[in-house]
KOLGU-4560 file (N, C-alpha, C; in nm, 3 decimals, padded with zeros to 5 digits):
<recs>
<n_xx: 02.475 n_yy: -01.731 n_zz: 07.139 ca_xx: 02.532 ca_yy: -01.806 ca_zz: 07.029 c_xx: 02.613 c_yy: -01.922 c_zz: 07.086 mol: A seq: 1 type: MET>
<n_xx: 02.591 n_yy: -02.039 n_zz: 07.033 ca_xx: 02.654 ca_yy: -02.160 ca_zz: 07.086 c_xx: 02.804 c_yy: -02.163 c_zz: 07.063 mol: A seq: 2 type: GLN>
<n_xx: 02.850 n_yy: -02.113 n_zz: 06.949 ca_xx: 02.992 ca_yy: -02.114 ca_zz: 06.918 c_xx: 03.067 c_yy: -02.026 c_zz: 07.017 mol: A seq: 3 type: MET>
<n_xx: 03.011 n_yy: -01.910 n_zz: 07.049 ca_xx: 03.075 ca_yy: -01.820 ca_zz: 07.145 c_xx: 03.081 c_yy: -01.882 c_zz: 07.284 mol: A seq: 4 type: GLU>
<n_xx: 02.973 n_yy: -01.948 n_zz: 07.325 ca_xx: 02.970 ca_yy: -02.014 ca_zz: 07.455 c_xx: 03.074 c_yy: -02.126 c_zz: 07.461 mol: A seq: 5 type: ALA>
<n_xx: 03.090 n_yy: -02.199 n_zz: 07.353 ca_xx: 03.188 ca_yy: -02.307 ca_zz: 07.349 c_xx: 03.330 c_yy: -02.252 c_zz: 07.356 mol: A seq: 6 type: LEU>
<n_xx: 03.357 n_yy: -02.145 n_zz: 07.282 ca_xx: 03.491 ca_yy: -02.086 ca_zz: 07.282 c_xx: 03.526 c_yy: -02.027 c_zz: 07.418 mol: A seq: 7 type: ALA>
<n_xx: 03.432 n_yy: -01.961 n_zz: 07.483 ca_xx: 03.460 ca_yy: -01.904 ca_zz: 07.614 c_xx: 03.473 c_yy: -02.014 c_zz: 07.720 mol: A seq: 8 type: THR>
<n_xx: 03.397 n_yy: -02.120 n_zz: 07.706 ca_xx: 03.408 ca_yy: -02.230 ca_zz: 07.802 c_xx: 03.545 c_yy: -02.296 c_zz: 07.793 mol: A seq: 9 type: ALA>
<n_xx: 03.599 n_yy: -02.304 n_zz: 07.673 ca_xx: 03.731 ca_yy: -02.365 ca_zz: 07.656 c_xx: 03.841 c_yy: -02.278 c_zz: 07.716 mol: A seq: 10 type: LEU>
<n_xx: 03.826 n_yy: -02.147 n_zz: 07.706 ca_xx: 03.931 ca_yy: -02.059 ca_zz: 07.757 c_xx: 03.919 c_yy: -02.037 c_zz: 07.907 mol: A seq: 11 type: THR>
<n_xx: 03.798 n_yy: -02.044 n_zz: 07.961 ca_xx: 03.781 ca_yy: -02.014 ca_zz: 08.103 c_xx: 03.802 c_yy: -02.136 c_zz: 08.193 mol: A seq: 12 type: SER>
<n_xx: 03.774 n_yy: -02.254 n_zz: 08.141 ca_xx: 03.786 ca_yy: -02.374 ca_zz: 08.224 c_xx: 03.932 c_yy: -02.418 c_zz: 08.232 mol: A seq: 13 type: ALA>
<n_xx: 03.970 n_yy: -02.463 n_zz: 08.349 ca_xx: 04.105 ca_yy: -02.517 ca_zz: 08.366 c_xx: 04.112 c_yy: -02.654 c_zz: 08.300 mol: A seq: 14 type: ALA>
<n_xx: 04.212 n_yy: -02.677 n_zz: 08.214 ca_xx: 04.221 ca_yy: -02.806 ca_zz: 08.145 c_xx: 04.256 c_yy: -02.917 c_zz: 08.243 mol: A seq: 15 type: PRO>
<n_xx: 04.202 n_yy: -03.035 n_zz: 08.220 ca_xx: 04.239 ca_yy: -03.148 ca_zz: 08.307 c_xx: 04.384 c_yy: -03.188 c_zz: 08.283 mol: A seq: 16 type: PRO>
<n_xx: 04.438 n_yy: -03.261 n_zz: 08.375 ca_xx: 04.577 ca_yy: -03.302 ca_zz: 08.363 c_xx: 04.594 c_yy: -03.409 c_zz: 08.255 mol: A seq: 17 type: ASP>
<n_xx: 04.716 n_yy: -03.433 n_zz: 08.214 ca_xx: 04.745 ca_yy: -03.523 ca_zz: 08.102 c_xx: 04.697 c_yy: -03.667 c_zz: 08.125 mol: A seq: 18 type: ALA>
<n_xx: 04.714 n_yy: -03.726 n_zz: 08.241 ca_xx: 04.666 ca_yy: -03.864 ca_zz: 08.258 c_xx: 04.514 c_yy: -03.877 c_zz: 08.243 mol: A seq: 19 type: PRO>
<n_xx: 04.442 n_yy: -03.772 n_zz: 08.275 ca_xx: 04.297 ca_yy: -03.775 ca_zz: 08.258 c_xx: 04.259 c_yy: -03.766 c_zz: 08.110 mol: A seq: 20 type: THR>
<n_xx: 04.334 n_yy: -03.686 n_zz: 08.035 ca_xx: 04.302 ca_yy: -03.667 ca_zz: 07.892 c_xx: 04.352 c_yy: -03.781 c_zz: 07.805 mol: A seq: 21 type: ARG>
<n_xx: 04.455 n_yy: -03.850 n_zz: 07.844 ca_xx: 04.520 ca_yy: -03.951 ca_zz: 07.760 c_xx: 04.427 c_yy: -04.059 c_zz: 07.706 mol: A seq: 22 type: ALA>
<n_xx: 04.336 n_yy: -04.118 n_zz: 07.786 ca_xx: 04.251 ca_yy: -04.223 ca_zz: 07.731 c_xx: 04.156 c_yy: -04.174 c_zz: 07.621 mol: A seq: 23 type: PRO>
<n_xx: 04.127 n_yy: -04.044 n_zz: 07.619 ca_xx: 04.031 ca_yy: -03.990 ca_zz: 07.522 c_xx: 04.099 c_yy: -03.923 c_zz: 07.402 mol: A seq: 24 type: PHE>
<n_xx: 04.229 n_yy: -03.927 n_zz: 07.395 ca_xx: 04.302 ca_yy: -03.854 ca_zz: 07.292 c_xx: 04.263 c_yy: -03.897 c_zz: 07.151 mol: A seq: 25 type: ALA>
<n_xx: 04.241 n_yy: -04.026 n_zz: 07.130 ca_xx: 04.210 ca_yy: -04.073 ca_zz: 06.996 c_xx: 04.061 c_yy: -04.104 c_zz: 06.978 mol: A seq: 26 type: PHE>
<n_xx: 03.984 n_yy: -04.092 n_zz: 07.084 ca_xx: 03.842 ca_yy: -04.125 ca_zz: 07.078 c_xx: 03.755 c_yy: -04.004 c_zz: 07.047 mol: A seq: 27 type: ALA>
<n_xx: 03.799 n_yy: -03.886 n_zz: 07.088 ca_xx: 03.717 ca_yy: -03.766 ca_zz: 07.073 c_xx: 03.780 c_yy: -03.677 c_zz: 06.967 mol: A seq: 28 type: VAL>
<n_xx: 03.703 n_yy: -03.646 n_zz: 06.865 ca_xx: 03.751 ca_yy: -03.556 ca_zz: 06.761 c_xx: 03.697 c_yy: -03.417 c_zz: 06.793 mol: A seq: 29 type: ARG>
<n_xx: 03.784 n_yy: -03.330 n_zz: 06.840 ca_xx: 03.744 ca_yy: -03.196 ca_zz: 06.880 c_xx: 03.847 c_yy: -03.098 c_zz: 06.826 mol: A seq: 30 type: PHE>
<n_xx: 03.802 n_yy: -02.986 n_zz: 06.769 ca_xx: 03.898 ca_yy: -02.893 ca_zz: 06.709 c_xx: 03.987 c_yy: -02.826 c_zz: 06.814 mol: A seq: 31 type: PRO>
<n_xx: 04.103 n_yy: -02.786 n_zz: 06.772 ca_xx: 04.194 ca_yy: -02.714 ca_zz: 06.861 c_xx: 04.136 c_yy: -02.577 c_zz: 06.895 mol: A seq: 32 type: LEU>
<n_xx: 04.175 n_yy: -02.526 n_zz: 07.008 ca_xx: 04.122 ca_yy: -02.398 ca_zz: 07.056 c_xx: 04.146 c_yy: -02.284 c_zz: 06.957 mol: A seq: 33 type: ARG>
<n_xx: 04.267 n_yy: -02.267 n_zz: 06.899 ca_xx: 04.285 ca_yy: -02.157 ca_zz: 06.803 c_xx: 04.196 c_yy: -02.171 c_zz: 06.678 mol: A seq: 34 type: PRO>
<n_xx: 04.176 n_yy: -02.292 n_zz: 06.631 ca_xx: 04.089 ca_yy: -02.311 ca_zz: 06.514 c_xx: 03.944 c_yy: -02.276 c_zz: 06.547 mol: A seq: 35 type: LEU>
<n_xx: 03.903 n_yy: -02.310 n_zz: 06.666 ca_xx: 03.767 ca_yy: -02.279 ca_zz: 06.709 c_xx: 03.749 c_yy: -02.127 c_zz: 06.723 mol: A seq: 36 type: LEU>
<n_xx: 03.850 n_yy: -02.060 n_zz: 06.777 ca_xx: 03.841 ca_yy: -01.915 ca_zz: 06.792 c_xx: 03.846 c_yy: -01.846 c_zz: 06.656 mol: A seq: 37 type: ARG>
<n_xx: 03.923 n_yy: -01.901 n_zz: 06.561 ca_xx: 03.928 ca_yy: -01.844 ca_zz: 06.426 c_xx: 03.791 c_yy: -01.855 c_zz: 06.360 mol: A seq: 38 type: LYS>
<n_xx: 03.728 n_yy: -01.970 n_zz: 06.373 ca_xx: 03.595 ca_yy: -01.989 ca_zz: 06.316 c_xx: 03.494 c_yy: -01.894 c_zz: 06.380 mol: A seq: 39 type: GLU>
<n_xx: 03.507 n_yy: -01.872 n_zz: 06.510 ca_xx: 03.419 ca_yy: -01.778 ca_zz: 06.579 c_xx: 03.438 c_yy: -01.637 c_zz: 06.523 mol: A seq: 40 type: LEU>
<n_xx: 03.563 n_yy: -01.596 n_zz: 06.502 ca_xx: 03.590 ca_yy: -01.463 ca_zz: 06.448 c_xx: 03.535 c_yy: -01.449 c_zz: 06.306 mol: A seq: 41 type: ALA>
<n_xx: 03.546 n_yy: -01.554 n_zz: 06.226 ca_xx: 03.491 ca_yy: -01.549 ca_zz: 06.091 c_xx: 03.339 c_yy: -01.537 c_zz: 06.094 mol: A seq: 42 type: GLU>
<n_xx: 03.277 n_yy: -01.602 n_zz: 06.191 ca_xx: 03.131 ca_yy: -01.587 ca_zz: 06.206 c_xx: 03.095 c_yy: -01.447 c_zz: 06.252 mol: A seq: 43 type: GLN>
<n_xx: 03.179 n_yy: -01.387 n_zz: 06.337 ca_xx: 03.157 ca_yy: -01.249 ca_zz: 06.377 c_xx: 03.157 c_yy: -01.157 c_zz: 06.255 mol: A seq: 44 type: TYR>
<n_xx: 03.254 n_yy: -01.177 n_zz: 06.166 ca_xx: 03.260 ca_yy: -01.094 ca_zz: 06.044 c_xx: 03.135 c_yy: -01.116 c_zz: 05.960 mol: A seq: 45 type: ILE>
<n_xx: 03.091 n_yy: -01.240 n_zz: 05.950 ca_xx: 02.971 ca_yy: -01.270 ca_zz: 05.873 c_xx: 02.847 c_yy: -01.202 c_zz: 05.930 mol: A seq: 46 type: GLY>
<n_xx: 02.845 n_yy: -01.181 n_zz: 06.061 ca_xx: 02.731 ca_yy: -01.114 ca_zz: 06.124 c_xx: 02.749 c_yy: -00.963 c_zz: 06.131 mol: A seq: 47 type: MET>
<n_xx: 02.865 n_yy: -00.914 n_zz: 06.087 ca_xx: 02.890 ca_yy: -00.770 ca_zz: 06.089 c_xx: 02.954 c_yy: -00.720 c_zz: 06.217 mol: A seq: 48 type: GLY>
<n_xx: 02.998 n_yy: -00.808 n_zz: 06.303 ca_xx: 03.063 ca_yy: -00.770 ca_zz: 06.428 c_xx: 03.214 c_yy: -00.768 c_zz: 06.408 mol: A seq: 49 type: LEU>
<n_xx: 03.258 n_yy: -00.671 n_zz: 06.329 ca_xx: 03.398 ca_yy: -00.667 ca_zz: 06.289 c_xx: 03.489 c_yy: -00.634 c_zz: 06.407 mol: A seq: 50 type: VAL>
<n_xx: 03.444 n_yy: -00.550 n_zz: 06.499 ca_xx: 03.526 ca_yy: -00.515 ca_zz: 06.614 c_xx: 03.557 c_yy: -00.635 c_zz: 06.702 mol: A seq: 51 type: GLY>
<n_xx: 03.458 n_yy: -00.721 n_zz: 06.723 ca_xx: 03.480 ca_yy: -00.842 ca_zz: 06.802 c_xx: 03.575 c_yy: -00.937 c_zz: 06.729 mol: A seq: 52 type: ALA>
<n_xx: 03.560 n_yy: -00.948 n_zz: 06.598 ca_xx: 03.650 ca_yy: -01.033 ca_zz: 06.520 c_xx: 03.792 c_yy: -00.978 c_zz: 06.522 mol: A seq: 53 type: ALA>
<n_xx: 03.804 n_yy: -00.847 n_zz: 06.521 ca_xx: 03.935 ca_yy: -00.784 ca_zz: 06.525 c_xx: 04.011 c_yy: -00.823 c_zz: 06.652 mol: A seq: 54 type: LEU>
<n_xx: 03.944 n_yy: -00.821 n_zz: 06.765 ca_xx: 04.009 ca_yy: -00.858 ca_zz: 06.891 c_xx: 04.054 c_yy: -01.004 c_zz: 06.889 mol: A seq: 55 type: ARG>
<n_xx: 03.971 n_yy: -01.093 n_zz: 06.835 ca_xx: 04.006 ca_yy: -01.235 ca_zz: 06.832 c_xx: 04.125 c_yy: -01.259 c_zz: 06.740 mol: A seq: 56 type: VAL>
<n_xx: 04.123 n_yy: -01.198 n_zz: 06.621 ca_xx: 04.234 ca_yy: -01.215 ca_zz: 06.528 c_xx: 04.363 c_yy: -01.157 c_zz: 06.585 mol: A seq: 57 type: PHE>
<n_xx: 04.353 n_yy: -01.048 n_zz: 06.660 ca_xx: 04.472 ca_yy: -00.989 ca_zz: 06.721 c_xx: 04.530 c_yy: -01.082 c_zz: 06.828 mol: A seq: 58 type: GLU>
<n_xx: 04.443 n_yy: -01.145 n_zz: 06.907 ca_xx: 04.490 ca_yy: -01.241 ca_zz: 07.008 c_xx: 04.559 c_yy: -01.360 c_zz: 06.943 mol: A seq: 59 type: GLU>
<n_xx: 04.505 n_yy: -01.406 n_zz: 06.829 ca_xx: 04.560 ca_yy: -01.522 ca_zz: 06.761 c_xx: 04.681 c_yy: -01.490 c_zz: 06.675 mol: A seq: 60 type: LEU>
<n_xx: 04.705 n_yy: -01.361 n_zz: 06.647 ca_xx: 04.817 ca_yy: -01.323 ca_zz: 06.563 c_xx: 04.794 c_yy: -01.354 c_zz: 06.417 mol: A seq: 61 type: GLY>
<n_xx: 04.671 n_yy: -01.349 n_zz: 06.372 ca_xx: 04.638 ca_yy: -01.376 ca_zz: 06.232 c_xx: 04.634 c_yy: -01.240 c_zz: 06.159 mol: A seq: 62 type: MET>
<n_xx: 04.751 n_yy: -01.203 n_zz: 06.106 ca_xx: 04.770 ca_yy: -01.067 ca_zz: 06.058 c_xx: 04.692 c_yy: -01.037 c_zz: 05.932 mol: A seq: 63 type: TRP>
<n_xx: 04.680 n_yy: -01.130 n_zz: 05.840 ca_xx: 04.605 ca_yy: -01.104 ca_zz: 05.717 c_xx: 04.459 c_yy: -01.075 c_zz: 05.746 mol: A seq: 64 type: ASP>
<n_xx: 04.399 n_yy: -01.153 n_zz: 05.835 ca_xx: 04.260 ca_yy: -01.131 ca_zz: 05.871 c_xx: 04.244 c_yy: -01.002 c_zz: 05.951 mol: A seq: 65 type: GLN>
<n_xx: 04.344 n_yy: -00.969 n_zz: 06.032 ca_xx: 04.340 ca_yy: -00.845 ca_zz: 06.109 c_xx: 04.343 c_yy: -00.724 c_zz: 06.017 mol: A seq: 66 type: LEU>
<n_xx: 04.425 n_yy: -00.730 n_zz: 05.914 ca_xx: 04.430 ca_yy: -00.622 ca_zz: 05.816 c_xx: 04.297 c_yy: -00.610 c_zz: 05.743 mol: A seq: 67 type: ILE>
<n_xx: 04.236 n_yy: -00.722 n_zz: 05.711 ca_xx: 04.104 ca_yy: -00.721 ca_zz: 05.647 c_xx: 04.001 c_yy: -00.652 c_zz: 05.737 mol: A seq: 68 type: LEU>
<n_xx: 04.007 n_yy: -00.680 n_zz: 05.867 ca_xx: 03.913 ca_yy: -00.616 ca_zz: 05.961 c_xx: 03.933 c_yy: -00.465 c_zz: 05.962 mol: A seq: 69 type: CYS>
<n_xx: 04.059 n_yy: -00.420 n_zz: 05.962 ca_xx: 04.085 ca_yy: -00.276 ca_zz: 05.959 c_xx: 04.033 c_yy: -00.215 c_zz: 05.830 mol: A seq: 70 type: TYR>
<n_xx: 04.045 n_yy: -00.287 n_zz: 05.720 ca_xx: 03.991 ca_yy: -00.236 ca_zz: 05.593 c_xx: 03.840 c_yy: -00.227 c_zz: 05.598 mol: A seq: 71 type: GLN>
<n_xx: 03.774 n_yy: -00.326 n_zz: 05.658 ca_xx: 03.629 ca_yy: -00.323 ca_zz: 05.670 c_xx: 03.581 c_yy: -00.208 c_zz: 05.758 mol: A seq: 72 type: LEU>
<n_xx: 03.664 n_yy: -00.171 n_zz: 05.855 ca_xx: 03.629 ca_yy: -00.059 ca_zz: 05.943 c_xx: 03.674 c_yy: 00.076 c_zz: 05.887 mol: A seq: 73 type: LEU>
<n_xx: 03.726 n_yy: 00.077 n_zz: 05.764 ca_xx: 03.777 ca_yy: 00.197 ca_zz: 05.697 c_xx: 03.889 c_yy: 00.264 c_zz: 05.776 mol: A seq: 74 type: ASP>
<n_xx: 03.973 n_yy: 00.185 n_zz: 05.839 ca_xx: 04.091 ca_yy: 00.236 ca_zz: 05.908 c_xx: 04.213 c_yy: 00.199 c_zz: 05.824 mol: A seq: 75 type: LYS>
<n_xx: 04.221 n_yy: 00.261 n_zz: 05.708 ca_xx: 04.325 ca_yy: 00.227 ca_zz: 05.612 c_xx: 04.465 c_yy: 00.267 c_zz: 05.662 mol: A seq: 76 type: ARG>
<n_xx: 04.475 n_yy: 00.375 n_zz: 05.737 ca_xx: 04.605 ca_yy: 00.416 ca_zz: 05.789 c_xx: 04.660 c_yy: 00.311 c_zz: 05.886 mol: A seq: 77 type: GLN>
<n_xx: 04.575 n_yy: 00.261 n_zz: 05.975 ca_xx: 04.618 ca_yy: 00.158 ca_zz: 06.070 c_xx: 04.655 c_yy: 00.031 c_zz: 05.995 mol: A seq: 78 type: VAL>
<n_xx: 04.576 n_yy: -00.004 n_zz: 05.893 ca_xx: 04.605 ca_yy: -00.123 ca_zz: 05.813 c_xx: 04.739 c_yy: -00.108 c_zz: 05.742 mol: A seq: 79 type: ALA>
<n_xx: 04.764 n_yy: 00.011 n_zz: 05.687 ca_xx: 04.891 ca_yy: 00.034 ca_zz: 05.617 c_xx: 05.009 c_yy: 00.022 c_zz: 05.712 mol: A seq: 80 type: ARG>
<n_xx: 04.997 n_yy: 00.078 n_zz: 05.834 ca_xx: 05.105 ca_yy: 00.069 ca_zz: 05.931 c_xx: 05.131 c_yy: -00.076 c_zz: 05.972 mol: A seq: 81 type: GLU>
<n_xx: 05.024 n_yy: -00.152 n_zz: 05.989 ca_xx: 05.038 ca_yy: -00.293 ca_zz: 06.026 c_xx: 05.105 c_yy: -00.372 c_zz: 05.913 mol: A seq: 82 type: LEU>
<n_xx: 05.068 n_yy: -00.343 n_zz: 05.790 ca_xx: 05.131 ca_yy: -00.411 ca_zz: 05.675 c_xx: 05.279 c_yy: -00.378 c_zz: 05.669 mol: A seq: 83 type: ILE>
<n_xx: 05.313 n_yy: -00.251 n_zz: 05.691 ca_xx: 05.454 ca_yy: -00.213 ca_zz: 05.685 c_xx: 05.533 c_yy: -00.279 c_zz: 05.797 mol: A seq: 84 type: GLN>
<n_xx: 05.472 n_yy: -00.294 n_zz: 05.915 ca_xx: 05.539 ca_yy: -00.367 ca_zz: 06.023 c_xx: 05.562 c_yy: -00.513 c_zz: 05.984 mol: A seq: 85 type: GLN>
<n_xx: 05.462 n_yy: -00.574 n_zz: 05.922 ca_xx: 05.475 ca_yy: -00.715 ca_zz: 05.882 c_xx: 05.579 c_yy: -00.731 c_zz: 05.771 mol: A seq: 86 type: ARG>
<n_xx: 05.590 n_yy: -00.632 n_zz: 05.682 ca_xx: 05.690 ca_yy: -00.639 ca_zz: 05.576 c_xx: 05.831 c_yy: -00.625 c_zz: 05.632 mol: A seq: 87 type: LEU>
<n_xx: 05.847 n_yy: -00.551 n_zz: 05.742 ca_xx: 05.980 ca_yy: -00.540 ca_zz: 05.804 c_xx: 06.022 c_yy: -00.674 c_zz: 05.863 mol: A seq: 88 type: LYS>
<n_xx: 05.925 n_yy: -00.751 n_zz: 05.914 ca_xx: 05.956 ca_yy: -00.883 ca_zz: 05.971 c_xx: 05.995 c_yy: -00.979 c_zz: 05.860 mol: A seq: 89 type: VAL>
<n_xx: 05.921 n_yy: -00.977 n_zz: 05.751 ca_xx: 05.950 ca_yy: -01.065 ca_zz: 05.637 c_xx: 05.849 c_yy: -01.041 c_zz: 05.527 mol: A seq: 90 type: GLY>
<n_xx: 05.896 n_yy: -01.012 n_zz: 05.408 ca_xx: 05.806 ca_yy: -00.982 ca_zz: 05.297 c_xx: 05.735 c_yy: -01.107 c_zz: 05.250 mol: A seq: 91 type: ALA>
<n_xx: 05.609 n_yy: -01.091 n_zz: 05.218 ca_xx: 05.534 ca_yy: -01.201 ca_zz: 05.157 c_xx: 05.449 c_yy: -01.144 c_zz: 05.046 mol: A seq: 92 type: SER>
<n_xx: 05.418 n_yy: -01.227 n_zz: 04.952 ca_xx: 05.334 ca_yy: -01.184 ca_zz: 04.840 c_xx: 05.197 c_yy: -01.139 c_zz: 04.884 mol: A seq: 93 type: GLY>
<n_xx: 05.142 n_yy: -01.205 n_zz: 04.987 ca_xx: 05.009 ca_yy: -01.170 ca_zz: 05.036 c_xx: 05.011 c_yy: -01.030 c_zz: 05.096 mol: A seq: 94 type: VAL>
<n_xx: 05.115 n_yy: -00.999 n_zz: 05.175 ca_xx: 05.124 ca_yy: -00.866 ca_zz: 05.237 c_xx: 05.136 c_yy: -00.758 c_zz: 05.130 mol: A seq: 95 type: CYS>
<n_xx: 05.213 n_yy: -00.785 n_zz: 05.026 ca_xx: 05.227 ca_yy: -00.686 ca_zz: 04.919 c_xx: 05.097 c_yy: -00.665 c_zz: 04.845 mol: A seq: 96 type: LEU>
<n_xx: 05.022 n_yy: -00.772 n_zz: 04.823 ca_xx: 04.893 ca_yy: -00.757 ca_zz: 04.755 c_xx: 04.792 c_yy: -00.682 c_zz: 04.841 mol: A seq: 97 type: LEU>
<n_xx: 04.792 n_yy: -00.707 n_zz: 04.970 ca_xx: 04.703 ca_yy: -00.634 ca_zz: 05.059 c_xx: 04.742 c_yy: -00.488 c_zz: 05.065 mol: A seq: 98 type: VAL>
<n_xx: 04.872 n_yy: -00.461 n_zz: 05.067 ca_xx: 04.919 ca_yy: -00.323 ca_zz: 05.065 c_xx: 04.875 c_yy: -00.255 c_zz: 04.937 mol: A seq: 99 type: LEU>
<n_xx: 04.873 n_yy: -00.329 n_zz: 04.828 ca_xx: 04.823 ca_yy: -00.275 ca_zz: 04.702 c_xx: 04.676 c_yy: -00.237 c_zz: 04.715 mol: A seq: 100 type: ASP>
<n_xx: 04.599 n_yy: -00.320 n_zz: 04.783 ca_xx: 04.458 ca_yy: -00.287 ca_zz: 04.803 c_xx: 04.439 c_yy: -00.165 c_zz: 04.890 mol: A seq: 101 type: GLY>
<n_xx: 04.525 n_yy: -00.149 n_zz: 04.989 ca_xx: 04.514 ca_yy: -00.035 ca_zz: 05.078 c_xx: 04.558 c_yy: 00.092 c_zz: 05.007 mol: A seq: 102 type: VAL>
<n_xx: 04.669 n_yy: 00.088 n_zz: 04.939 ca_xx: 04.722 ca_yy: 00.208 ca_zz: 04.874 c_xx: 04.667 c_yy: 00.227 c_zz: 04.733 mol: A seq: 103 type: LEU>
<n_xx: 04.608 n_yy: 00.124 n_zz: 04.678 ca_xx: 04.553 ca_yy: 00.125 ca_zz: 04.542 c_xx: 04.659 c_yy: 00.169 c_zz: 04.442 mol: A seq: 104 type: GLN>
<n_xx: 04.772 n_yy: 00.096 n_zz: 04.446 ca_xx: 04.886 ca_yy: 00.124 ca_zz: 04.359 c_xx: 04.926 c_yy: -00.006 c_zz: 04.291 mol: A seq: 105 type: CYS>
<n_xx: 04.941 n_yy: -00.005 n_zz: 04.161 ca_xx: 04.972 ca_yy: -00.128 ca_zz: 04.088 c_xx: 05.117 c_yy: -00.172 c_zz: 04.101 mol: A seq: 106 type: LEU>
<n_xx: 05.205 n_yy: -00.084 n_zz: 04.147 ca_xx: 05.346 ca_yy: -00.122 ca_zz: 04.155 c_xx: 05.366 c_yy: -00.234 c_zz: 04.258 mol: A seq: 107 type: CYS>
<n_xx: 05.290 n_yy: -00.235 n_zz: 04.367 ca_xx: 05.304 ca_yy: -00.341 ca_zz: 04.466 c_xx: 05.252 c_yy: -00.474 c_zz: 04.413 mol: A seq: 108 type: HIS>
<n_xx: 05.148 n_yy: -00.471 n_zz: 04.330 ca_xx: 05.094 ca_yy: -00.595 ca_zz: 04.274 c_xx: 05.197 c_yy: -00.661 c_zz: 04.184 mol: A seq: 109 type: ALA>
<n_xx: 05.268 n_yy: -00.581 n_zz: 04.105 ca_xx: 05.370 ca_yy: -00.641 ca_zz: 04.019 c_xx: 05.485 c_yy: -00.696 c_zz: 04.102 mol: A seq: 110 type: SER>
<n_xx: 05.524 n_yy: -00.626 n_zz: 04.209 ca_xx: 05.630 ca_yy: -00.677 ca_zz: 04.296 c_xx: 05.586 c_yy: -00.806 c_zz: 04.365 mol: A seq: 111 type: ALA>
<n_xx: 05.460 n_yy: -00.817 n_zz: 04.404 ca_xx: 05.411 ca_yy: -00.939 ca_zz: 04.467 c_xx: 05.413 c_yy: -01.055 c_zz: 04.369 mol: A seq: 112 type: ALA>
<n_xx: 05.380 n_yy: -01.028 n_zz: 04.243 ca_xx: 05.385 ca_yy: -01.133 ca_zz: 04.142 c_xx: 05.526 c_yy: -01.185 c_zz: 04.123 mol: A seq: 113 type: GLY>
<n_xx: 05.624 n_yy: -01.096 n_zz: 04.122 ca_xx: 05.764 ca_yy: -01.138 ca_zz: 04.109 c_xx: 05.809 c_yy: -01.215 c_zz: 04.231 mol: A seq: 114 type: LEU>
<n_xx: 05.767 n_yy: -01.173 n_zz: 04.349 ca_xx: 05.806 ca_yy: -01.243 ca_zz: 04.471 c_xx: 05.753 c_yy: -01.384 c_zz: 04.472 mol: A seq: 115 type: PHE>
<n_xx: 05.626 n_yy: -01.401 n_zz: 04.434 ca_xx: 05.567 ca_yy: -01.535 ca_zz: 04.434 c_xx: 05.632 c_yy: -01.625 c_zz: 04.330 mol: A seq: 116 type: ASP>
<n_xx: 05.674 n_yy: -01.570 n_zz: 04.216 ca_xx: 05.741 ca_yy: -01.651 ca_zz: 04.115 c_xx: 05.876 c_yy: -01.700 c_zz: 04.165 mol: A seq: 117 type: LYS>
<n_xx: 05.949 n_yy: -01.612 n_zz: 04.237 ca_xx: 06.077 ca_yy: -01.654 ca_zz: 04.292 c_xx: 06.061 c_yy: -01.760 c_zz: 04.399 mol: A seq: 118 type: ARG>
<n_xx: 05.955 n_yy: -01.748 n_zz: 04.480 ca_xx: 05.930 ca_yy: -01.847 ca_zz: 04.585 c_xx: 05.891 c_yy: -01.980 c_zz: 04.523 mol: A seq: 119 type: ALA>
<n_xx: 05.819 n_yy: -01.976 n_zz: 04.410 ca_xx: 05.776 ca_yy: -02.100 ca_zz: 04.345 c_xx: 05.896 c_yy: -02.172 c_zz: 04.281 mol: A seq: 120 type: ALA>
<n_xx: 05.997 n_yy: -02.098 n_zz: 04.240 ca_xx: 06.113 ca_yy: -02.160 ca_zz: 04.177 c_xx: 06.197 c_yy: -02.239 c_zz: 04.275 mol: A seq: 121 type: LEU>
<n_xx: 06.191 n_yy: -02.201 n_zz: 04.404 ca_xx: 06.267 ca_yy: -02.273 ca_zz: 04.505 c_xx: 06.208 c_yy: -02.406 c_zz: 04.522 mol: A seq: 122 type: ARG>
</recs>
């Protein structure tokens, strides 16, 4: 797969020094390495390679997508623990809604709706 080869080539090759890159900074439109790896992980999910996508999302720290991968692998307990860890760091409406999907409880959905309304008022 070409996307995988491109992502691995970017991570394995030593980047050139700044004076070498400077003349091409505005001439070459190339995505940032994390965006390229995120797209690769999304393609992995599309092909059914959830385990490979899980590793990439974990390296990038993309917690919402990581929780989705755990749900796709039917590891709801691990997903729930990860959500609870993320809620201890800082509550977000997205985390509460995902927790609702994991626990299948409507009380979290109503709390997420209230949280988003308060955030919108600011």
